[in-house]
N, C-alpha and C positions, 0 to 999 in steps of 0.2 A: 676169847673176844679181845682180853688185852694184847694178847699176841699179835692178832691181826692190827689192832690199832697200832701199835708198835712198827709193824711192818710196813703200814701204807703212810706212817706219819709225815714221812717226807713230801707225800704226794699232797697231803693235805696241807702242811706249811706251803708248798708251793701254789697251790690253789688259792691258799690266803694272800698270799704276796703279789700275784696277778691281780687278783681283785684290789688289792690295796694301791695298787701302782694304777690300774685303771680309774680308780676312784679320786687319785691325787693330781692325776696327769690328763684325762682324756678331755674334760670339759673344760677346756682353755679356748675354746675357738678364736676368741678375740684376738689370740696373738697370730692366729694366721698370716694378717697384713704383713707383719715385720719376721715372719719364719725363714728361716735359711732356705727351707725346701723351694720357697718361691723363687729364690734365687736360682736354685737348679733347675726350675722348671724353665724359667725365663732365657737362661743361657742354653739348654737343650733346644727350645724351640729358635733361638736365633741363629745356633749353628746349624739346624736343618734348613734356615732359609738363607744361608751364606753371609749372614752378618759376623760383626766379631762378638763371640759369647762371654768375652771378658769385661765390654765396655759397652753395656745397652742403658742408655740415659731411661729416667721413669717415662718419660712421653713415649718412648718407643717401646718399652716392655708393655705399657697398657695397651699398644696395637697388636701386640701379639697374643690379645686372648681378652674377652670379657672377663675370665675368672683372675686377671691379675689385678691385685687390691691397688687403689690410688696411691697408699703411702708405701709402696715397695721402692726401697733405696740401699738393698744389701746385694754387693758383687758375689760372683761366684768364686770361691777360691781353689776348686779343684782340679788338679791339672787334666790337660788335654783328652787322655785314654776315658776318662769319667764322661764325657759327652757322648761317646757311643751307647752310654746305659741312660743318660738322662736325655736324650735325643729320642727316644722311642716312647720313653716313661711320659713326656712332655705332651705327647698327644692325647691322654685321659684327662679329664677335669683336675685342675690344680688341687681343690681342695681335696677331691677324693684320694688322689694318691699320697697327699699329705696326710690323711689320718691313716691311712694304710700304711704308710712307713713309720707311723708311730705307734701301731700296734704290732707289728712285725719287731720293731726295736725292743717292745716290752718282752717279747716271746724269746726275743735273742739273749738278752739280760737275764732271763728266768732260765733258760737253757745252761747259760754260762754258771748260774748260783749253785743249779742243780749238779753239774758236771764238777763244779769245784766241793761237794758233798756239803754245802752250806746250810741245808735243812737238814742235816742228821747230828748236832751237836748245838749246844748252849751257845758257843763263840760262834757257830757260823750264825747261827740266827740272828745273832748281834749284827753280823757283818751284811747280813740281808735287808736286815732294817735298816743299816746304814745306807745303804745302796739304793732305799726305796725314798730316803730324805735327801741326800746329799746333792749338791747342787749340779755335778756332772750329769745324773741321771735326769734331773727334773731340766735342764736347759735343753739336754739332747732331745727330751720326747716332747717338750714344750714348743721348742725351734723345729721340730721335724728332720733332725741331724741324723746321720748315719752311722754314729760310732757303735751303738748296739750292733748293730749288722755286722760291721766291720771286724767287730772284737770275735766274730764266730770263725773268721780266717786263721785266726791266732789258735784258737780252741780247735778248729779242725789239722792244723800244721802239729800241735802238740800230739794228738789223736791218734795222727798218723805216724808221726815219729815213734809213740808207742808200740806200733805193730810193725817198727824197723822200715816204713816207707820214706825213708830221710831224701830222697828225690820228691816224692809228691807234697812232703811238708815243706821242702824249700819251695816248690811252685805255689803254695798255698802263701807262704811268707812275701815272693815275689809278686802274687797278687795284691798283696797289702801296700807292700812298698808302690804298686803301680798306680794305685790310688792316693795314698798317703806317704810322698816320697821321704819324709822325716823319718820312716822305720828303714830307710837305707843303713841307717846307724846300726840299727840289730842286727842286719845282713853282716856288717863289717864288724861287729862284736862276734859273732858267730864266726868268722873267717879267722881274726884272731884268737879264737879259742879253739881253733884247729877243727872246728867241725866242718869239714869240707864240703860233704856232699851237699848238706842241708843250705850252707851258707853259698855256695856257686850254684844249685839249682835256683836259688832265690835271685842271685844277680842275673842268670841266665832268661830267667822268667820275664823278670822288669825289662832287661835288654829288649827281648823280641817283643814286648809287649808296645813298648812305645818305639821301635823300630817300625812295626806294623802302622802305628797312626803317623808318625813321619810319611810313612810312602803313601798312606791313602787317605789321610782325614786333613789336610790343611796343610801340612809340611812345618819348616820351622816357624813359619810367622804367627801360628796359632801357639806354639812355646812362648815366644817371644812376648805375645799379648798377655798369656797367663802368668809369665815372670813379672812382667809391669805392674799388674793387678797386685801380685801377691806381695811384691816389693811394696807399693805403696801404703797396703795394711799393716807391713812389718814395721813402718816407721811409725807407727803411733802404737800406742797402749791399749789392750783390749780388753772388754768386757764381755763374758764372763774369760779372761785368760788365765791362764796359770801355767806358765813356763818362763823358763831365763829369761827371756825376752821382755815378758810383760813385767816380771819383777822388778828388771833394770828400769824400765819406765816409771815403774810405781814409787822407785826412790831417784827418780832423776839421772841414773845415769845410764843410758840408754847405750853410750860407745862401747861400754864393756863389752856389751854380747858376745862379739866375735873372739877377742881374748880368752874370755872366760869359756867360752863354748868350744872353742879347740882344745883348751886345757883339760875339761872335763872329759872329752872325747878322748883325747891323748891318754888319760890315765886309766879309763876304761880298756883302752887296747892294750896299753901296759900290763894292768891286772891280769886280763884273758891270756896274753901270749905269757908272760911269767909263770902264772899258777895253774894254767888250763883247766878250767873249771870244768864239771861236768854240764851236760847240755841245759838241764834246769836252770841252774846257777848263770849261766853264760845268758839264757833267755831270758832272764829277769833280768839282769843288769840291761842288756841291750832293748828291752821294751822301756825300761824306767830311763835310760839313756834319750830313745827316741821322742818319748813322750815330753821330755823336759827341756832338751835342748834341741829348739826348734824357732823359728824366727818367729812362725803364727801357731802358736796353742793355746786349746782352749780347755776349760776346766773337764768337759767331758772325754779329753783324754785319758782319765784317771781310769775309765770302763775299761782299757785295754790290760790294766794292771790288775783286776780282777781274779785272774786263776792264779796269781801270785801272792795277793794280798792276803785272800780267804784264808791259807793255811798258816800264813804267819800272825792274824789277826792279835793274837797274845804278847808279840813282843812290843818293848816299850815304846823302841821309836815308832813301829808301826801305827799304835795307837797314838800317840803325838800326831801323826801324818794325819789320820784318819780326821780327828778332831779339828783339824785346820782347815777342814772343808765343811765350813758352817752352811747350814740349809739359807735358802733364799728367803724364808717367811721369817727370820731370826733379824729383829733391827738393831741398830745401833752400831754399823759400820758403813764408812764411807765407799764407794766403788774402789779407790785406792787401798783401802785398808783389805776389802775383800780379796783384792787381786793378789796383793801381798801374802795373804793367810793361804790363798789357792796355791800359788807358787813354791811357797814354803813346805807345804804338804807334798809338791811332788817331789821338791828337792830332798827331802826329810827318805822319801820312797827309792830315790837313786840312791842316797848314804847307806841307805839298808842295804840295796843290793849289792854295792858295793864291796860291803863289809862280808856279805855271803859268799861272793866268788873269791875273793882273796882267803877265805877259811873253808872254802868247800872241802866235803869229804870224799871219798873215794868215788871214782866215776859211776854214775849212775845207770839205769837201764834205758830210762827215757825220759824226755825233757822235763817232767814235772816231778820227777822221783824224790828229787832233792828238796823239791820246793813244799814237801806236805802231803801233795795229793797221793803219793804212793809212799808211805814213808818208810823209811830204813829200819833194821831191825831195833837200834837203839834209840829211835824217836818213840815220844811220847804225847800224849795228848793231842793228837793229831787224827784227823780222818783216814778211813782206809782211801784205796784207790776207788775211784767211782766206779770203774770197770771191772773192780773184783766181784765173784762171786760170793753170795753170800753163803756162810756157813751154816749147816742144820743145827 
């Protein structure tokens, strides 16, 4: 009996996590009017009707359907290729797809936690609890964002790389770059780390996808409109932001973003070129860099770091970084203080990733090997690979 409970305890913890996520995130229908998902629906419908999807006034937005709330005022900042997805999805009722995306986001996060073996040891359970209450998860689910779903592309990339399918792994990263161009920094880091096949496959996928959109879905004017919309948002500090840009806005020095951003990226490239870290450490550094050094970065971007953070959760720097993400229901913080704390948490993650890349051990067999999901023989107190077979 006890052996059976131990065998299925990860599934039990997974079910409990899903129930807790549903209880804390689903009964928030009042947020539908200010959700980011509404902006995706509006831009998708505007795109299908030949309107500018990145400049839809509230009055025009309400004419696109009775299910568009009166208090809609959020622009869509996702690049033009995403309109090919939002267009067909916008044909369904906005509230229906809003709740569907949130449920799928919870499932994606649960899968990422299970793949990271977070339900197999006490430290992993603490990470799962942190994911449940931290602001990145809550804002992603409440506002109908797609970060949880997109994190599956990175998880798929590492699973494919484990099986030596470097080209397909790079294609998954390239698809993520197409939806979130800031992850081009991840592809660049892999390139400087001399992980040629994955990096070149990612860049080729990104180029082909955007070339197809340029040729068939509106041409350069669509990209110009998107660039102007994104530039307008990056010129102000955002809530709930968590990036270098929002941190500098919070302290009143936004003009330092490009000098510091270029310096951080150059430092990461030098580390990868000189030290040639294994793929796991290069991916950890590239993902941390992509989520922090971005003109428009949200606290939900920390979900992309989950596969790397889970096996490192006992390290002091990572613990401090996790504590920076104060839950939304904790009072006593001004908006600027929250933005500063969230951004410092992302910066701490980047610092730990840079340290790991510089001090990386011998090359590992697959991306997450040196990250703890596939521990080396000398590793201690880390979970076994989630794909490993159980020993009798």
